[in-house]
GUKOL-492301 format. One record per residue (C-alpha): x, y, z; residue number from 1. Coordinates in Angstrom, 3 decimals. Example, Ala and Ser with C-alpha at 12.3 -4.5 7.8 and 13.67 -1.06 7.14 Angstrom:
R        xx        yy        zz  resi
R    12.300    -4.500     7.800     1
R    13.670    -1.060     7.140     2
//
This chain:
R        xx        yy        zz  resi
R   -49.449   -45.062   -73.541     1
R   -45.953   -43.797   -72.932     2
R   -43.851   -41.593   -74.897     3
R   -39.923   -41.597   -75.119     4
R   -37.669   -38.751   -73.763     5
R   -36.707   -37.274   -76.977     6
R   -40.060   -37.761   -78.495     7
R   -41.457   -35.581   -75.160     8
R   -39.078   -32.860   -75.898     9
R   -40.066   -32.577   -79.352    10
R   -43.730   -32.457   -78.652    11
R   -43.538   -29.724   -75.917    12
R   -41.316   -27.592   -78.204    13
R   -43.526   -27.968   -81.231    14
R   -46.900   -27.145   -79.232    15
R   -44.953   -24.479   -77.874    16
R   -43.795   -22.971   -80.950    17
R   -47.610   -22.920   -82.395    18
R   -48.636   -20.958   -79.043    19
R   -46.582   -18.231   -79.748    20
R   -43.437   -18.930   -77.442    21
R   -40.206   -18.066   -78.731    22
R   -37.732   -20.723   -79.724    23
R   -34.973   -19.927   -77.242    24
R   -37.878   -20.178   -74.223    25
R   -39.366   -23.294   -75.998    26
R   -36.447   -25.093   -75.472    27
R   -35.904   -24.390   -72.281    28
R   -39.060   -25.124   -70.803    29
R   -39.162   -28.537   -72.798    30
R   -35.587   -29.279   -71.294    31
R   -36.703   -28.352   -67.727    32
R   -39.956   -30.583   -68.022    33
R   -38.289   -33.669   -69.437    34
R   -35.668   -33.467   -66.842    35
R   -38.419   -33.455   -64.071    36
R   -39.792   -36.657   -66.018    37
R   -36.328   -38.244   -66.299    38
R   -35.805   -37.592   -62.480    39
R   -38.989   -39.146   -61.563    40
R   -40.643   -35.904   -60.340    41
R   -43.830   -36.811   -62.795    42
R   -45.824   -33.945   -60.549    43
R   -43.747   -31.406   -62.364    44
R   -42.963   -33.284   -65.885    45
R   -45.319   -33.494   -68.572    46
R   -48.447   -33.829   -66.495    47
R   -47.887   -30.328   -65.728    48
R   -47.431   -29.137   -68.977    49
R   -51.436   -28.570   -69.986    50
R   -51.468   -26.057   -66.935    51
R   -48.809   -23.756   -68.618    52
R   -50.983   -23.993   -71.961    53
R   -54.188   -22.872   -70.097    54
R   -51.922   -19.800   -68.652    55
R   -50.587   -19.035   -71.961    56
R   -54.305   -18.883   -73.117    57
R   -55.483   -16.816   -70.031    58
R   -52.550   -14.262   -70.461    59
R   -51.009   -15.363   -67.301    60
R   -47.998   -16.391   -69.092    61
R   -46.621   -13.957   -71.873    62
R   -45.136   -15.138   -75.036    63
R   -43.945   -11.769   -75.850    64
R   -41.370    -9.446   -74.119    65
R   -38.685   -10.253   -71.812    66
R   -37.676   -10.324   -68.331    67
R   -35.598    -7.014   -67.099    68
R   -32.844    -6.914   -64.341    69
R   -34.280    -3.756   -62.072    70
R   -31.472    -3.581   -59.721    71
R   -27.777    -4.987   -59.390    72
R   -24.670    -4.859   -57.524    73
R   -21.571    -6.729   -58.074    74
R   -23.024   -10.127   -56.172    75
R   -26.547    -9.558   -56.264    76
R   -29.602    -8.811   -58.633    77
R   -33.308    -8.332   -58.983    78
R   -35.173    -9.412   -61.849    79
R   -38.947    -8.929   -62.839    80
R   -39.938   -11.756   -64.799    81
R   -42.849    -9.554   -66.570    82
R   -44.822   -13.000   -66.507    83
R   -42.686   -15.047   -68.969    84
R   -42.078   -18.809   -68.417    85
R   -40.639   -19.427   -65.265    86
R   -38.434   -22.069   -66.524    87
R   -36.795   -19.286   -69.029    88
R   -36.571   -16.614   -66.444    89
R   -34.807   -18.896   -63.618    90
R   -32.332   -20.125   -66.104    91
R   -31.050   -16.590   -67.044    92
R   -31.416   -16.018   -63.335    93
R   -29.365   -18.702   -62.416    94
R   -26.974   -18.216   -65.112    95
R   -26.308   -14.523   -63.563    96
R   -25.979   -15.724   -60.187    97
R   -22.909   -18.017   -61.605    98
R   -21.511   -14.859   -63.287    99
R   -21.194   -12.873   -60.321   100
R   -20.260   -15.777   -57.851   101
R   -17.286   -16.125   -60.160   102
R   -16.577   -12.853   -59.795   103
R   -17.087   -12.164   -55.994   104
R   -17.608   -15.469   -54.534   105
R   -21.471   -15.336   -54.168   106
R   -24.026   -14.675   -56.639   107
R   -27.981   -14.196   -55.171   108
R   -30.713   -13.280   -57.410   109
R   -34.245   -12.665   -56.423   110
R   -36.949   -12.879   -58.922   111
R   -40.542   -11.651   -58.730   112
R   -43.526   -11.734   -61.366   113
R   -42.295   -14.920   -63.038   114
R   -44.242   -18.174   -63.187   115
R   -44.354   -21.929   -61.918   116
R   -40.669   -23.407   -63.104   117
R   -40.910   -27.288   -62.967   118
R   -38.237   -28.817   -61.135   119
R   -36.023   -26.696   -58.858   120
R   -33.189   -28.846   -58.972   121
R   -32.689   -28.401   -62.558   122
R   -31.599   -24.775   -61.762   123
R   -29.436   -25.695   -58.862   124
R   -27.423   -27.966   -60.883   125
R   -26.927   -25.233   -63.467   126
R   -24.173   -24.134   -60.772   127
R   -22.920   -27.684   -59.740   128
R   -22.335   -28.382   -63.753   129
R   -20.182   -25.019   -63.012   130
R   -18.351   -26.227   -60.110   131
R   -20.183   -24.504   -57.811   132
R   -22.923   -24.988   -55.036   133
R   -26.231   -24.057   -56.251   134
R   -29.128   -23.375   -53.818   135
R   -32.762   -22.355   -54.729   136
R   -35.737   -21.302   -52.391   137
R   -39.108   -20.532   -53.547   138
R   -42.705   -20.017   -52.220   139
R   -46.038   -20.920   -53.633   140
R   -49.522   -20.149   -53.475   141
R   -51.089   -21.411   -50.176   142
R   -51.347   -25.172   -49.610   143
R   -50.007   -25.635   -45.830   144
R   -51.768   -24.604   -42.835   145
R   -49.541   -23.014   -39.909   146
R   -48.673   -25.496   -37.330   147
R   -51.701   -25.822   -35.136   148
R   -53.862   -24.442   -37.674   149
R   -56.523   -25.758   -40.509   150
R   -56.142   -22.704   -43.031   151
R   -53.681   -22.798   -45.504   152
R   -51.471   -19.932   -45.501   153
R   -48.145   -21.189   -46.405   154
R   -46.966   -22.751   -49.740   155
R   -45.193   -25.863   -50.218   156
R   -42.065   -23.675   -50.313   157
R   -39.425   -25.901   -51.757   158
R   -35.334   -25.790   -51.453   159
R   -32.743   -27.261   -53.790   160
R   -28.961   -27.643   -52.973   161
R   -26.705   -29.183   -55.463   162
R   -23.091   -29.805   -54.701   163
R   -20.073   -30.164   -57.306   164
R   -18.387   -33.441   -57.545   165
R   -14.833   -34.536   -59.447   166
R   -16.452   -38.028   -59.630   167
R   -18.418   -38.661   -62.436   168
R   -20.752   -41.285   -60.564   169
R   -21.693   -38.610   -57.977   170
R   -24.892   -36.509   -58.567   171
R   -25.410   -34.717   -55.358   172
R   -28.590   -32.953   -54.772   173
R   -31.485   -32.541   -52.642   174
R   -34.967   -31.460   -54.171   175
R   -37.835   -31.193   -51.741   176
R   -40.700   -29.298   -50.672   177
R   -41.323   -28.335   -46.754   178
R   -44.757   -30.164   -46.955   179
R   -44.894   -34.018   -46.892   180
R   -45.476   -33.942   -50.315   181
R   -45.753   -31.996   -53.302   182
R   -49.056   -30.141   -54.384   183
R   -48.242   -31.484   -57.616   184
R   -48.695   -35.120   -56.249   185
R   -52.363   -34.235   -54.849   186
R   -53.112   -32.555   -58.400   187
R   -51.892   -35.845   -60.135   188
R   -54.062   -38.150   -58.146   189
R   -56.909   -36.029   -58.473   190
R   -56.261   -35.975   -62.451   191
R   -56.016   -40.134   -62.295   192
R   -59.056   -40.508   -59.970   193
R   -56.448   -41.897   -57.085   194
R   -56.572   -41.848   -53.309   195
R   -53.732   -39.909   -51.713   196
R   -51.960   -42.089   -48.836   197
R   -52.886   -41.062   -45.020   198
R   -50.768   -38.743   -43.459   199
R   -50.393   -36.531   -46.358   200
R   -53.168   -33.853   -45.984   201
R   -56.263   -32.461   -44.270   202
R   -59.482   -31.249   -45.314   203
R   -60.970   -27.966   -44.669   204
R   -62.101   -28.886   -41.488   205
R   -58.495   -30.109   -40.172   206
R   -59.469   -33.850   -40.534   207
R   -57.231   -36.215   -42.385   208
R   -58.233   -37.273   -45.652   209
R   -57.234   -39.539   -48.204   210
R   -59.124   -37.607   -51.021   211
R   -56.792   -35.165   -53.122   212
R   -59.658   -32.823   -53.928   213
R   -60.431   -32.433   -50.215   214
R   -56.599   -31.879   -49.260   215
R   -56.140   -29.345   -52.098   216
R   -59.506   -27.605   -50.746   217
R   -58.048   -28.286   -47.133   218
R   -54.193   -28.193   -46.564   219
R   -50.890   -30.269   -46.830   220
R   -49.186   -31.371   -43.876   221
R   -45.201   -30.180   -43.312   222
R   -42.373   -32.616   -42.923   223
R   -41.249   -32.944   -39.622   224
R   -44.090   -31.490   -37.941   225
R   -43.031   -27.868   -36.631   226
R   -39.628   -28.388   -38.158   227
R   -41.014   -28.482   -41.788   228
R   -43.617   -25.495   -41.091   229
R   -40.545   -23.425   -39.413   230
R   -38.496   -23.772   -42.737   231
R   -41.784   -23.137   -45.001   232
R   -42.359   -19.908   -42.746   233
R   -38.747   -19.018   -43.608   234
R   -38.948   -19.719   -46.789   235
R   -41.935   -17.904   -47.428   236
R   -40.316   -14.449   -46.147   237
R   -37.046   -15.058   -48.335   238
R   -38.639   -15.904   -51.630   239
R   -41.629   -13.599   -50.818   240
R   -40.763    -9.707   -49.384   241
R   -37.132   -10.075   -49.521   242
R   -37.467   -10.532   -53.578   243
R   -40.491    -8.087   -54.271   244
R   -43.004   -11.107   -54.431   245
R   -45.885   -11.804   -51.941   246
R   -46.363   -14.001   -49.448   247
R   -49.272   -16.196   -47.707   248
R   -52.646   -15.865   -48.997   249
R   -51.359   -13.059   -51.346   250
R   -49.677   -15.843   -53.616   251
R   -51.351   -16.775   -56.795   252
R   -50.900   -18.389   -59.901   253
R   -48.567   -21.550   -58.978   254
R   -51.428   -23.971   -59.160   255
R   -54.480   -21.580   -60.686   256
R   -53.469   -20.670   -64.356   257
R   -56.061   -18.216   -64.621   258
R   -54.359   -15.858   -62.004   259
R   -51.153   -13.987   -62.364   260
R   -48.195   -15.673   -60.443   261
R   -47.476   -13.552   -57.416   262
R   -44.692   -15.923   -56.097   263
R   -40.822   -15.280   -55.693   264
R   -37.449   -17.113   -55.981   265
R   -34.397   -16.627   -54.378   266
R   -31.256   -18.165   -56.317   267
R   -27.733   -18.559   -54.452   268
R   -24.700   -19.486   -56.329   269
R   -21.452   -20.154   -54.323   270
R   -17.991   -20.356   -55.617   271
R   -15.966   -22.611   -53.552   272
R   -12.762   -20.948   -55.245   273
R   -13.328   -18.240   -53.249   274
R   -13.583   -20.249   -49.811   275
R   -11.483   -23.111   -49.335   276
R   -10.422   -23.544   -53.067   277
R   -12.849   -25.553   -55.458   278
R   -10.312   -28.549   -55.834   279
R    -9.916   -29.174   -52.017   280
R   -13.880   -28.553   -51.732   281
R   -14.722   -31.495   -54.237   282
R   -11.520   -33.845   -52.605   283
R   -13.336   -33.644   -49.196   284
R   -17.124   -33.918   -51.013   285
R   -16.069   -37.151   -52.898   286
R   -13.859   -38.776   -49.758   287
R   -17.205   -38.003   -47.651   288
R   -19.534   -39.648   -50.329   289
R   -17.120   -42.874   -50.248   290
R   -17.413   -42.792   -46.599   291
R   -21.319   -42.953   -46.766   292
R   -20.942   -45.166   -49.460   293
R   -19.051   -47.788   -47.522   294
R   -21.699   -48.012   -44.795   295
R   -24.119   -48.612   -47.485   296
R   -25.837   -45.165   -47.029   297
R   -27.701   -43.248   -49.552   298
R   -26.502   -39.957   -51.289   299
R   -29.087   -37.219   -51.902   300
R   -29.527   -37.691   -55.519   301
R   -29.096   -41.416   -56.072   302
R   -32.812   -41.868   -56.517   303
R   -32.979   -39.475   -59.248   304
R   -29.891   -41.335   -61.241   305
R   -31.840   -44.466   -60.514   306
R   -34.763   -42.797   -62.225   307
R   -32.737   -41.231   -65.020   308
R   -31.530   -44.749   -66.142   309
R   -35.127   -45.828   -66.050   310
R   -36.933   -43.476   -67.696   311
R   -34.307   -43.056   -70.275   312
R   -35.048   -46.656   -71.129   313
R   -38.827   -46.845   -70.489   314
R   -39.802   -43.233   -71.194   315
R   -42.509   -41.302   -69.371   316
R   -46.040   -42.911   -68.904   317
R   -49.033   -41.146   -69.958   318
R   -52.337   -41.611   -68.453   319
R   -55.578   -41.617   -70.703   320
R   -56.814   -38.110   -69.141   321
R   -53.134   -36.325   -69.624   322
R   -53.242   -38.099   -73.504   323
R   -56.806   -36.426   -73.742   324
R   -55.829   -33.272   -72.742   325
R   -52.142   -32.944   -74.968   326
R   -54.536   -34.124   -77.911   327
R   -57.005   -31.063   -77.205   328
R   -54.209   -28.761   -77.132   329
R   -52.458   -29.940   -80.015   330
R   -55.844   -30.017   -81.994   331
R   -56.375   -26.173   -81.205   332
R   -53.645   -25.218   -83.246   333
R   -54.025   -27.861   -85.961   334
R   -51.207   -30.130   -84.851   335
R   -51.016   -33.943   -85.224   336
R   -49.300   -35.427   -82.340   337
R   -50.306   -38.955   -82.228   338
R   -46.963   -40.444   -83.674   339
R   -45.087   -39.183   -80.856   340
R   -46.953   -41.861   -78.271   341
R   -46.600   -45.388   -78.014   342
R   -48.769   -48.060   -76.461   343
//
């Protein structure tokens, strides 16, 4: 079973509207989710969508009201997401960061009381598409034990950086968790009834495991040993206390839809025009990319472009469990969505 990217976007928007989500928010959520599947982040694409519906039903994602700017300076802002869709709030936050960067050189926006937002790279790309550097840091509910420990106290705490380019063939972006794999990979493997590769997770007793359920109950390993842990530790503070959000065990709601989300996000936009100059910066960016390619090197973002081309043509795979979940979600609102899918 699969669904085309175009139908996926229409399906998501139709369901969200039926669940009372405002049109402008539903369009953004649909765009971010399909972008995740296009780039190959299936753990943050359509497979994650049922979690958001559970959150709406539980009242942990609000369909009424709006986010608010609590504090603001020429180059900074603090946003209270008021438990709206994380995708919507984060798009608005990066738009604000970009606006401030165009005026002062740097725009930094913190978010608290938002929700899970899909793939982080979508938001850093919003900056690079406007000739700016985009950086996003977030924390998540605990999934990773501190280096040397057993109990999960840190999130998978992702970072993404997108760099602008003048060459239409260059897409330069790194979007990664500080753990060896995203929590969504374990959730997806659990849903599909699959084992996870060795070296990704420990069970609650600190033993290596290939059982995704045991890994979710235990902890995911940091990438690069202590280095990955150290970055996760720093991001926990930058995306937590700095922006008025929680940290450590107090972070909830990124994987548990029945709990109010307490994680935070830190978004940064940098306008090269206020530094060496936008044209000069992009000239050297593209020259460096050319030097890497001359050595048959891979650019961060190459894999995503490969996936975009492939998934545009082939669509998004939908496993039987996910298909059943989507049908049940639609039937609860008397929607018939079977025509969106194909064998």
